[in-house]
KOLGUZA-754837 format. One record per residue (C-alpha): x, y, z; residue in three letters; residue number from 1. Coordinates in pm, whole numbers, plus 50000, padded with zeros to 5 digits. Each point is the difference from the previous one (the first is absolute). Example, Ala and Ser with C-alpha at 12.3 -4.5 7.8 and 13.67 -1.06 7.14 Angstrom:
! residues 2
+-------+-------+-------+--------+-----+
|  east | north |    up | residu | num |
+-------+-------+-------+--------+-----+
| 51230 | 49550 | 50780 |    ala |   1 |
| 50137 | 50344 | 49934 |    ser |   2 |
+-------+-------+-------+--------+-----+
! end
This chain:
! residues 264
+-------+-------+-------+--------+-----+
|  east | north |    up | residu | num |
+-------+-------+-------+--------+-----+
| 50000 | 50000 | 50000 |    phe |   1 |
| 50121 | 50355 | 49932 |    pro |   2 |
| 50179 | 50221 | 50253 |    leu |   3 |
| 49733 | 50263 | 49943 |    ser |   4 |
| 49759 | 49785 | 50203 |    ile |   5 |
| 50170 | 50140 | 50310 |    ser |   6 |
| 49826 | 50332 | 49934 |    lys |   7 |
| 49651 | 49855 | 50049 |    leu |   8 |
| 49898 | 50165 | 50326 |    gln |   9 |
| 49676 | 49806 | 50057 |    lys |  10 |
| 50104 | 49650 | 49890 |    leu |  11 |
| 49947 | 49763 | 50294 |    trp |  12 |
| 49979 | 49659 | 49828 |    tyr |  13 |
| 50257 | 49870 | 49748 |    leu |  14 |
| 49983 | 49642 | 49871 |    asn |  15 |
| 50224 | 49901 | 49708 |    val |  16 |
| 50035 | 49633 | 50096 |    ser |  17 |
| 50029 | 49714 | 49749 |    arg |  18 |
| 50127 | 50206 | 49710 |    asn |  19 |
| 50334 | 50013 | 49820 |    gly |  20 |
| 50166 | 50278 | 50196 |    leu |  21 |
| 50376 | 49963 | 50010 |    ser |  22 |
| 50296 | 50170 | 50169 |    asp |  23 |
| 50075 | 50267 | 50078 |    pro |  24 |
| 49706 | 50158 | 50174 |    leu |  25 |
| 49983 | 50379 | 49971 |    pro |  26 |
| 50184 | 50187 | 50277 |    ala |  27 |
| 49689 | 50134 | 50168 |    ile |  28 |
| 50077 | 50264 | 50265 |    pro |  29 |
| 49927 | 49905 | 50360 |    val |  30 |
| 49731 | 50269 | 50011 |    lys |  31 |
| 49851 | 49896 | 49665 |    gly |  32 |
| 49641 | 49868 | 49976 |    ile |  33 |
| 49924 | 50156 | 50340 |    pro |  34 |
| 49653 | 49846 | 50042 |    ser |  35 |
| 50102 | 49642 | 49919 |    leu |  36 |
| 49855 | 49738 | 50237 |    leu |  37 |
| 50016 | 49678 | 49797 |    ser |  38 |
| 50272 | 49873 | 49763 |    ile |  39 |
| 50014 | 49669 | 49810 |    asp |  40 |
| 50296 | 49922 | 49773 |    leu |  41 |
| 49968 | 49621 | 50027 |    ser |  42 |
| 50099 | 49755 | 49729 |    tyr |  43 |
| 50165 | 50215 | 49739 |    asn |  44 |
| 50355 | 49955 | 49866 |    ile |  45 |
| 50150 | 50207 | 50279 |    leu |  46 |
| 50317 | 49920 | 50194 |    ser |  47 |
| 49961 | 50254 | 50277 |    leu |  48 |
| 50251 | 49846 | 50239 |    gly |  49 |
| 49865 | 50221 | 50278 |    ser |  50 |
| 49685 | 50203 | 50058 |    val |  51 |
| 50044 | 50349 | 49848 |    pro |  52 |
| 50031 | 50285 | 50250 |    asp |  53 |
| 49698 | 50181 | 49857 |    trp |  54 |
| 49788 | 49698 | 50097 |    ile |  55 |
| 50160 | 49935 | 50341 |    arg |  56 |
| 49969 | 50361 | 50112 |    ser |  57 |
| 49628 | 50052 | 49931 |    lys |  58 |
| 49702 | 49960 | 50232 |    glu |  59 |
| 49872 | 49710 | 49792 |    leu |  60 |
| 49711 | 49770 | 50081 |    arg |  61 |
| 50070 | 49723 | 49747 |    asp |  62 |
| 50337 | 49888 | 49861 |    val |  63 |
| 49996 | 49712 | 49751 |    his |  64 |
| 50339 | 49913 | 49850 |    leu |  65 |
| 49964 | 49627 | 49936 |    ala |  66 |
| 50234 | 49854 | 49739 |    gly |  67 |
| 50219 | 50311 | 49979 |    cys |  68 |
| 50331 | 49819 | 50072 |    lys |  69 |
| 50048 | 50163 | 50338 |    leu |  70 |
| 50311 | 49870 | 50178 |    lys |  71 |
| 50163 | 50005 | 50343 |    gly |  72 |
| 49815 | 50114 | 50313 |    asp |  73 |
| 49636 | 50092 | 50026 |    leu |  74 |
| 49958 | 50376 | 49949 |    pro |  75 |
| 49951 | 50258 | 50273 |    his |  76 |
| 49722 | 50252 | 49938 |    phe |  77 |
| 50016 | 50355 | 50132 |    val |  78 |
| 49631 | 49987 | 50102 |    arg |  79 |
| 49929 | 49634 | 50088 |    pro |  80 |
| 49699 | 50103 | 50208 |    asp |  81 |
| 49796 | 50092 | 49689 |    thr |  82 |
| 50048 | 49668 | 49818 |    leu |  83 |
| 49692 | 49780 | 49968 |    ser |  84 |
| 50102 | 49751 | 49729 |    ser |  85 |
| 50346 | 49879 | 49893 |    ile |  86 |
| 50081 | 49748 | 49727 |    asp |  87 |
| 50369 | 49924 | 49951 |    leu |  88 |
| 49953 | 49639 | 49890 |    ser |  89 |
| 50193 | 49827 | 49721 |    asp |  90 |
| 50326 | 50185 | 50061 |    asn |  91 |
| 50345 | 49915 | 50140 |    phe |  92 |
| 49974 | 50147 | 50348 |    leu |  93 |
| 50207 | 49820 | 50263 |    val |  94 |
| 49995 | 50184 | 50335 |    asp |  95 |
| 49868 | 50284 | 50210 |    gly |  96 |
| 49671 | 49855 | 50119 |    ile |  97 |
| 50089 | 50021 | 50371 |    ser |  98 |
| 49918 | 50373 | 50009 |    asn |  99 |
| 49807 | 50033 | 49673 |    phe | 100 |
| 49661 | 50032 | 50171 |    phe | 101 |
| 50115 | 50260 | 50254 |    thr | 102 |
| 49752 | 50292 | 50018 |    asn | 103 |
| 49775 | 49854 | 49726 |    met | 104 |
| 49695 | 50076 | 50210 |    ser | 105 |
| 49756 | 50014 | 49704 |    ser | 106 |
| 50118 | 49688 | 49815 |    leu | 107 |
| 49723 | 49759 | 49900 |    gln | 108 |
| 50141 | 49789 | 49716 |    asp | 109 |
| 50360 | 49891 | 49934 |    val | 110 |
| 50136 | 49767 | 49733 |    lys | 111 |
| 50368 | 49903 | 50016 |    leu | 112 |
| 49967 | 49660 | 49833 |    ser | 113 |
| 50250 | 49840 | 49765 |    asn | 114 |
| 50309 | 50181 | 50122 |    asn | 115 |
| 50307 | 49869 | 50182 |    gln | 116 |
| 49919 | 50130 | 50346 |    leu | 117 |
| 50174 | 49812 | 50283 |    arg | 118 |
| 49873 | 50044 | 50355 |    phe | 119 |
| 49862 | 49820 | 50303 |    asp | 120 |
| 49621 | 50010 | 49976 |    ile | 121 |
| 49971 | 49976 | 50379 |    ser | 122 |
| 50154 | 50347 | 50035 |    lys | 123 |
| 49775 | 50184 | 49758 |    ile | 124 |
| 49806 | 50297 | 50139 |    lys | 125 |
| 49703 | 50109 | 49794 |    leu | 126 |
| 49814 | 50331 | 50025 |    pro | 127 |
| 49665 | 49994 | 50176 |    phe | 128 |
| 49714 | 50019 | 49751 |    gly | 129 |
| 50170 | 49798 | 49725 |    leu | 130 |
| 49744 | 49802 | 49797 |    ala | 131 |
| 50214 | 49795 | 49759 |    ser | 132 |
| 50362 | 49882 | 49985 |    ile | 133 |
| 50149 | 49793 | 49718 |    asp | 134 |
| 50354 | 49871 | 50054 |    leu | 135 |
| 49987 | 49684 | 49792 |    his | 136 |
| 50305 | 49877 | 49808 |    ala | 137 |
| 50277 | 50154 | 50208 |    asn | 138 |
| 50253 | 49853 | 50245 |    his | 139 |
| 49802 | 50032 | 50324 |    leu | 140 |
| 50127 | 49785 | 50285 |    met | 141 |
| 49912 | 49938 | 50364 |    gly | 142 |
| 49678 | 49897 | 50169 |    ser | 143 |
| 49649 | 50139 | 49973 |    leu | 144 |
| 49908 | 49878 | 50348 |    ser | 145 |
| 50107 | 50313 | 50185 |    ser | 146 |
| 49895 | 50251 | 49738 |    ser | 147 |
| 49679 | 49911 | 49820 |    ile | 148 |
| 49759 | 50118 | 50269 |    asn | 149 |
| 50188 | 50329 | 50001 |    asn | 150 |
| 49951 | 50006 | 49624 |    met | 151 |
| 49632 | 49909 | 50019 |    thr | 152 |
| 49870 | 50319 | 50153 |    ser | 153 |
| 49628 | 50065 | 49971 |    ser | 154 |
| 50055 | 50176 | 49665 |    ser | 155 |
| 50225 | 49751 | 49817 |    leu | 156 |
| 49811 | 49800 | 49735 |    glu | 157 |
| 50273 | 49853 | 49776 |    val | 158 |
| 50329 | 49828 | 50089 |    ile | 159 |
| 50201 | 49836 | 49722 |    asp | 160 |
| 50342 | 49871 | 50104 |    val | 161 |
| 50005 | 49700 | 49765 |    ser | 162 |
| 50309 | 49877 | 49816 |    asn | 163 |
| 50251 | 50086 | 50270 |    asn | 164 |
| 50208 | 49813 | 50259 |    phe | 165 |
| 49781 | 50048 | 50307 |    ile | 166 |
| 50031 | 49723 | 50260 |    ser | 167 |
| 49835 | 49900 | 50327 |    gly | 168 |
| 49635 | 49916 | 50055 |    his | 169 |
| 49680 | 50159 | 49877 |    ile | 170 |
| 49924 | 50229 | 50296 |    pro | 171 |
| 49697 | 50008 | 50222 |    glu | 172 |
| 49743 | 50261 | 49903 |    phe | 173 |
| 49805 | 50229 | 50230 |    val | 174 |
| 49647 | 50127 | 49957 |    glu | 175 |
| 49922 | 50339 | 49851 |    gly | 176 |
| 50195 | 49971 | 49676 |    ser | 177 |
| 49865 | 50135 | 49670 |    ser | 178 |
| 50230 | 49777 | 49796 |    leu | 179 |
| 49850 | 49889 | 49667 |    lys | 180 |
| 50307 | 49864 | 49819 |    val | 181 |
| 50280 | 49800 | 50165 |    leu | 182 |
| 50259 | 49857 | 49761 |    asn | 183 |
| 50284 | 49809 | 50167 |    leu | 184 |
| 50062 | 49765 | 49708 |    gly | 185 |
| 50345 | 49879 | 49887 |    ser | 186 |
| 50195 | 50055 | 50320 |    asn | 187 |
| 50166 | 49772 | 50257 |    asn | 188 |
| 49716 | 49991 | 50253 |    leu | 189 |
| 49959 | 49688 | 50213 |    ser | 190 |
| 49772 | 49876 | 50277 |    gly | 191 |
| 49622 | 49973 | 49971 |    ser | 192 |
| 49711 | 50225 | 49900 |    ile | 193 |
| 49889 | 50179 | 50320 |    pro | 194 |
| 49640 | 49966 | 50113 |    val | 195 |
| 50000 | 50374 | 50071 |    ser | 196 |
| 50006 | 50073 | 49627 |    ile | 197 |
| 49620 | 49992 | 50034 |    ser | 198 |
| 50031 | 50338 | 50175 |    asn | 199 |
| 50062 | 50155 | 49656 |    leu | 200 |
| 49627 | 50023 | 49936 |    val | 201 |
| 50037 | 50242 | 49706 |    glu | 202 |
| 50248 | 49776 | 49815 |    leu | 203 |
| 49925 | 49948 | 49629 |    glu | 204 |
| 50328 | 49852 | 49876 |    arg | 205 |
| 50242 | 49770 | 50185 |    leu | 206 |
| 50313 | 49857 | 49836 |    asp | 207 |
| 50250 | 49793 | 50200 |    ile | 208 |
| 50107 | 49781 | 49708 |    ser | 209 |
| 50356 | 49877 | 49938 |    arg | 210 |
| 50118 | 49996 | 50360 |    asn | 211 |
| 50074 | 49723 | 50250 |    asn | 212 |
| 49666 | 50005 | 50182 |    ile | 213 |
| 49909 | 49679 | 50186 |    leu | 214 |
| 49705 | 49874 | 50203 |    gly | 215 |
| 49628 | 50014 | 49932 |    asn | 216 |
| 49786 | 50273 | 49850 |    ile | 217 |
| 49809 | 50145 | 50299 |    pro | 218 |
| 49624 | 49977 | 49974 |    ser | 219 |
| 49985 | 50360 | 50123 |    ser | 220 |
| 50083 | 50111 | 49645 |    leu | 221 |
| 49635 | 49929 | 49926 |    gly | 222 |
| 49917 | 50314 | 50198 |    gln | 223 |
| 50159 | 50220 | 49732 |    leu | 224 |
| 49672 | 50083 | 49829 |    gln | 225 |
| 50154 | 50256 | 49763 |    asn | 226 |
| 50278 | 49773 | 49872 |    leu | 227 |
| 50006 | 49978 | 49618 |    gln | 228 |
| 50352 | 49872 | 49927 |    trp | 229 |
| 50189 | 49735 | 50197 |    leu | 230 |
| 50337 | 49849 | 49902 |    asp | 231 |
| 50177 | 49758 | 50235 |    val | 232 |
| 50168 | 49800 | 49724 |    ser | 233 |
| 50352 | 49852 | 50003 |    ile | 234 |
| 50044 | 49953 | 50374 |    asn | 235 |
| 49997 | 49697 | 50231 |    gly | 236 |
| 49643 | 50035 | 50126 |    ile | 237 |
| 49835 | 49679 | 50125 |    thr | 238 |
| 49653 | 49887 | 50105 |    gly | 239 |
| 49676 | 50082 | 49822 |    gln | 240 |
| 49847 | 50309 | 49848 |    ile | 241 |
| 49765 | 50120 | 50277 |    pro | 242 |
| 49628 | 49965 | 49942 |    gly | 243 |
| 49961 | 50354 | 50131 |    ser | 244 |
| 50120 | 50124 | 49661 |    phe | 245 |
| 49649 | 49942 | 49868 |    ser | 246 |
| 49899 | 50305 | 50204 |    gln | 247 |
| 50225 | 50231 | 49796 |    ile | 248 |
| 49744 | 50079 | 49731 |    thr | 249 |
| 50214 | 50280 | 49855 |    ser | 250 |
| 50295 | 49766 | 49921 |    leu | 251 |
| 50089 | 49997 | 49628 |    lys | 252 |
| 50356 | 49862 | 49991 |    his | 253 |
| 50140 | 49729 | 50229 |    ala | 254 |
| 50338 | 49840 | 49927 |    asn | 255 |
| 50109 | 49707 | 50220 |    phe | 256 |
| 50232 | 49823 | 49755 |    arg | 257 |
| 50332 | 49836 | 50089 |    thr | 258 |
| 49940 | 49938 | 50370 |    asn | 259 |
| 49936 | 49682 | 50201 |    arg | 260 |
| 49626 | 50029 | 50036 |    leu | 261 |
| 49789 | 49688 | 50035 |    cys | 262 |
| 49637 | 49898 | 50034 |    gly | 263 |
| 49712 | 49942 | 49767 |    glu | 264 |
+-------+-------+-------+--------+-----+
! end
């Protein structure tokens, strides 16, 4: 896009994603496009390397830079408190998550999937009010046991930490969660499915496939009346599929393959 766009005093929304934009971007002054609140440069032919200063320094609400070949540490924004939605997925980011969420008091949706982020998931501190976090396909390690109930505040609806290296057991869940999507697939989780998973009464999608889960499927899963998608495939689960599943009238997809289930 042309440098002259920086002179547009009232422009607050700019989306040029999924085009053929290539390097270099115009050298927009830090004070250019003064009213800008939302920027989306995702999936062009850009090799940004780092987030441009004119983006980092603004009081933005939405920053979407997926597939822009960002490298190194996660960026620091001058006004993190104004950010509501961030998408930095499909890049080459490796570090900086330990203090990335500091002062992001308005953040509701964050996507950092398909990067090379390495950190201990048990030490993550998320901003209060976050609704959705997608960290799939990174290099997350550690255990969820001590962290997931801190992550599942009353506002959080989506957790996707699939395709990582998370170990330990599936944690116990407390009442009062608004969680609708829980994707723990393709990790190194062990132990059994906790009975307390029935406390996630709003849950619509549960994926614990491709782990090392053992034991029986608890009949309490039948209490998840909103469940539409269930995948427990490729584990070491034994016993029978509980009869209580007939109570989940909303269920559309149920994958039990490659376990040790028995019964008629």
